[in-house]
C-alpha positions as YAML, in Angstrom:
chain: A
units: angstrom
residues:
- id: 1
  name: MET
  ca: [41.23, 19.97, -15.78]
- id: 2
  name: ARG
  ca: [40.75, 18.16, -12.36]
- id: 3
  name: ASN
  ca: [38.35, 21.16, -10.47]
- id: 4
  name: ARG
  ca: [36.23, 19.82, -13.79]
- id: 5
  name: LEU
  ca: [36.61, 16.37, -12.77]
- id: 6
  name: TRP
  ca: [35.67, 16.77, -9.31]
- id: 7
  name: TRP
  ca: [32.48, 18.81, -10.36]
- id: 8
  name: GLN
  ca: [31.34, 16.30, -12.40]
- id: 9
  name: VAL
  ca: [31.77, 13.62, -9.63]
- id: 10
  name: VAL
  ca: [29.63, 16.07, -7.69]
- id: 11
  name: VAL
  ca: [26.80, 16.08, -9.73]
- id: 12
  name: LEU
  ca: [26.86, 12.38, -10.56]
- id: 13
  name: GLY
  ca: [27.24, 11.92, -6.59]
- id: 14
  name: LEU
  ca: [23.72, 13.88, -6.45]
- id: 15
  name: ALA
  ca: [22.23, 12.14, -9.56]
- id: 16
  name: VAL
  ca: [22.77, 8.77, -7.79]
- id: 17
  name: VAL
  ca: [21.03, 9.98, -4.23]
- id: 18
  name: SER
  ca: [18.14, 11.68, -6.01]
- id: 19
  name: LEU
  ca: [17.23, 8.11, -8.11]
- id: 20
  name: ALA
  ca: [17.61, 6.93, -4.23]
- id: 21
  name: MET
  ca: [15.29, 9.03, -2.82]
- id: 22
  name: ALA
  ca: [13.10, 8.62, -6.17]
- id: 23
  name: ALA
  ca: [12.81, 4.84, -5.06]
- id: 24
  name: ASP
  ca: [10.83, 5.61, -1.48]
- id: 25
  name: VAL
  ca: [7.44, 4.83, -2.87]
- id: 26
  name: SER
  ca: [7.43, 1.13, -2.30]
- id: 27
  name: GLY
  ca: [4.55, 0.06, 0.32]
- id: 28
  name: LYS
  ca: [0.84, 1.19, 0.84]
- id: 29
  name: TRP
  ca: [-0.50, 4.49, 0.68]
- id: 30
  name: LYS
  ca: [-4.36, 5.28, 1.56]
- id: 31
  name: ALA
  ca: [-6.39, 8.05, -0.34]
- id: 32
  name: GLU
  ca: [-9.47, 9.69, 1.13]
- id: 33
  name: PHE
  ca: [-11.20, 11.75, -1.47]
- id: 34
  name: THR
  ca: [-14.45, 13.02, -3.23]
- id: 35
  name: SER
  ca: [-14.93, 11.96, -6.79]
- id: 36
  name: PRO
  ca: [-16.02, 13.91, -9.45]
- id: 37
  name: ASP
  ca: [-19.97, 12.25, -9.04]
- id: 38
  name: GLY
  ca: [-19.71, 13.20, -5.37]
- id: 39
  name: GLU
  ca: [-19.23, 9.75, -3.71]
- id: 40
  name: GLN
  ca: [-16.52, 9.64, -0.84]
- id: 41
  name: ARG
  ca: [-13.91, 6.94, -1.52]
- id: 42
  name: VAL
  ca: [-11.07, 5.39, -0.66]
- id: 43
  name: ASN
  ca: [-8.31, 4.05, -2.91]
- id: 44
  name: THR
  ca: [-5.83, 1.92, -1.52]
- id: 45
  name: PHE
  ca: [-1.58, 1.61, -3.45]
- id: 46
  name: THR
  ca: [0.81, -1.04, -2.97]
- id: 47
  name: PHE
  ca: [3.81, 0.14, -4.72]
- id: 48
  name: LYS
  ca: [6.78, -1.57, -5.88]
- id: 49
  name: VAL
  ca: [9.90, 0.02, -7.78]
- id: 50
  name: GLU
  ca: [12.46, -1.43, -9.39]
- id: 51
  name: GLY
  ca: [14.68, 0.85, -10.86]
- id: 52
  name: GLU
  ca: [11.91, 3.40, -13.28]
- id: 53
  name: LYS
  ca: [9.35, 0.66, -12.97]
- id: 54
  name: LEU
  ca: [7.04, 0.99, -10.63]
- id: 55
  name: SER
  ca: [4.27, -1.94, -9.73]
- id: 56
  name: GLY
  ca: [1.46, -2.77, -7.72]
- id: 57
  name: THR
  ca: [-1.95, -2.33, -7.32]
- id: 58
  name: VAL
  ca: [-5.03, -0.31, -7.06]
- id: 59
  name: ALA
  ca: [-7.60, -1.25, -4.20]
- id: 60
  name: GLY
  ca: [-11.12, -0.01, -3.79]
- id: 61
  name: THR
  ca: [-14.39, -0.94, -1.96]
- id: 62
  name: GLN
  ca: [-15.29, -3.06, -4.98]
- id: 63
  name: ASP
  ca: [-11.95, -4.49, -6.80]
- id: 64
  name: GLU
  ca: [-8.35, -4.75, -6.93]
- id: 65
  name: THR
  ca: [-6.33, -4.01, -10.14]
- id: 66
  name: ALA
  ca: [-3.10, -4.09, -10.84]
- id: 67
  name: ILE
  ca: [-1.30, -1.30, -12.50]
- id: 68
  name: GLU
  ca: [0.34, -0.99, -15.63]
- id: 69
  name: ASN
  ca: [2.90, 0.94, -17.69]
- id: 70
  name: GLY
  ca: [3.63, 2.15, -13.50]
- id: 71
  name: LYS
  ca: [6.90, 4.53, -14.13]
- id: 72
  name: ILE
  ca: [8.83, 6.81, -11.57]
- id: 73
  name: ALA
  ca: [11.32, 9.33, -12.60]
- id: 74
  name: GLY
  ca: [12.53, 11.73, -9.45]
- id: 75
  name: ASP
  ca: [10.06, 12.55, -8.03]
- id: 76
  name: GLU
  ca: [7.31, 12.00, -10.67]
- id: 77
  name: ILE
  ca: [5.31, 8.87, -10.78]
- id: 78
  name: SER
  ca: [2.69, 7.97, -13.32]
- id: 79
  name: PHE
  ca: [0.63, 4.59, -14.23]
- id: 80
  name: THR
  ca: [-2.80, 3.36, -15.40]
- id: 81
  name: ALA
  ca: [-5.37, 0.69, -14.16]
- id: 82
  name: GLU
  ca: [-7.96, -0.85, -16.11]
- id: 83
  name: ARG
  ca: [-10.89, -0.82, -13.20]
- id: 84
  name: PRO
  ca: [-14.16, -3.23, -13.66]
- id: 85
  name: PHE
  ca: [-15.81, 0.58, -14.22]
- id: 86
  name: GLY
  ca: [-13.20, 2.11, -16.64]
- id: 87
  name: SER
  ca: [-9.33, 3.10, -17.31]
- id: 88
  name: PHE
  ca: [-7.66, 5.39, -14.97]
- id: 89
  name: ALA
  ca: [-4.43, 7.57, -15.63]
- id: 90
  name: TYR
  ca: [-2.56, 8.69, -12.47]
- id: 91
  name: LYS
  ca: [0.44, 11.52, -12.56]
- id: 92
  name: GLY
  ca: [1.55, 12.30, -9.30]
- id: 93
  name: LYS
  ca: [3.96, 14.02, -7.19]
- id: 94
  name: VAL
  ca: [6.18, 12.68, -4.37]
- id: 95
  name: SER
  ca: [6.61, 14.80, -1.61]
- id: 96
  name: GLY
  ca: [7.96, 13.01, 1.44]
- id: 97
  name: ASP
  ca: [4.81, 10.77, 3.19]
- id: 98
  name: GLU
  ca: [2.40, 12.34, 0.29]
- id: 99
  name: ILE
  ca: [1.66, 11.99, -3.03]
- id: 100
  name: LYS
  ca: [-0.64, 14.39, -4.87]
- id: 101
  name: PHE
  ca: [-2.62, 12.55, -7.44]
- id: 102
  name: LYS
  ca: [-3.87, 13.77, -10.87]
- id: 103
  name: VAL
  ca: [-6.36, 11.01, -11.83]
- id: 104
  name: THR
  ca: [-7.98, 11.08, -15.48]
- id: 105
  name: PHE
  ca: [-10.88, 8.77, -15.71]
- id: 106
  name: ASN
  ca: [-13.67, 9.68, -18.73]
- id: 107
  name: ASP
  ca: [-12.50, 13.19, -19.82]
- id: 108
  name: GLU
  ca: [-12.62, 14.34, -16.33]
- id: 109
  name: THR
  ca: [-9.40, 15.23, -13.79]
- id: 110
  name: PHE
  ca: [-9.68, 15.47, -10.63]
- id: 111
  name: GLU
  ca: [-7.46, 15.40, -7.63]
- id: 112
  name: ILE
  ca: [-6.07, 13.27, -4.87]
- id: 113
  name: THR
  ca: [-3.84, 12.75, -2.56]
- id: 114
  name: ALA
  ca: [-2.25, 9.86, -0.81]
- id: 115
  name: LYS
  ca: [-0.47, 9.27, 2.20]
- id: 116
  name: ARG
  ca: [1.88, 6.45, 2.91]
- id: 117
  name: ILE
  ca: [0.21, 3.87, 5.65]
- id: 118
  name: GLY
  ca: [3.15, 1.34, 5.68]
- id: 119
  name: SER
  ca: [6.35, 0.07, 3.77]
...
């Protein structure tokens, strides 16, 4: 019984550490990429994390838009943004100071990588 309780405490501790690590996306991130139409683009993401809720903005050369439906769980991050030229859905995986996103826009999906530029 005592051994089982000890293992439950260890598992709970690891879960708490994992959640704390997930909260490490707060700050500014920059993605330089080629869009599906062949244009070179730069997006800057500003993230704020409160528990599993993600908020902030996505900024491009023409706009800065609020993040909607933002969530973070472990190393998975997702949100949407209603930009002036359409609706974007972002799903990403955090690895250190990089986030690899799959972005969906107008029934097209493309990949971008954002790198941390500040906190």
